[in-house]
N, C-alpha and C positions, 0 to 999 in steps of 0.2 A: 400487936394486933395482926398484922399482916401474916405472922408465923402460924397463926391458928387456923386461917382459911383452908390450907390443904388438908389439915387434920379433920376439920368439920366436914369439908366436901367429900373426902375419901371415906369417912365414917357414914355419911348419908348415903353415898354411892353403895357401899356394902350392905346397908340396911335395905335399900331399894331393891338391889339385885337379889339378896338373899330372901326377901320376901317374895318377889317374883318367882323364883326358882321353887320356893316352897309351894305356892299355889299352882305352879305348872305341874310339879310332880303330883299333888293331890288331885288335880283335874284328870290327868292321865290315869291315876290309880281308880278314881271314881268311874272313869269311861270303862276300864276293863271290868269293873264289878257290874256296871249296867249291862254291858254286853252278855256277861254271863247269865244274868237275870233275864234278858230277852231271849236268850237261847233257850232257857227253861221254860219260859211262857210260850215260846213257839212249839216246843216238844209237847207240852200239855194241850195246846190248841189242836195239834195234829191228832194226838190220841184222842181228844173229845170228838172231833170230826169223825175219825174213823169208827169210833164206838156208836156215834149217832147214825151212820150209814149202816152198820151192822145191824142195829136195831130196827132200822127201816126195812132192810132187807129180810130179816127174821119175821117182822110183822106181816109182810106181804106173803112170805112163804107159809105162815101160819094160817092166814086168811084164805089162801088157796087151798091148803090142805083140809080146812073146814068147809070148803065149798062156797065161800062168800064171793059174791060178784063185785069186783073192784072196778068195773068199767063205768065210764060217765054216762 
């Protein structure tokens, strides 16, 4: 009976460490994917805000050109 204890404990240790390494690698891989997605979302946000500012300036330029009074 005592001869099986090291075999069982080493097998258990290999399974636990293997599972831990798998999830560590998976977590780092998912973090890299998330970072790429966040960069893409950030770029889209910048493009949207710049487009919105351009539209606002174009609207005010058109309003001035048409002679509209935009003062409060």
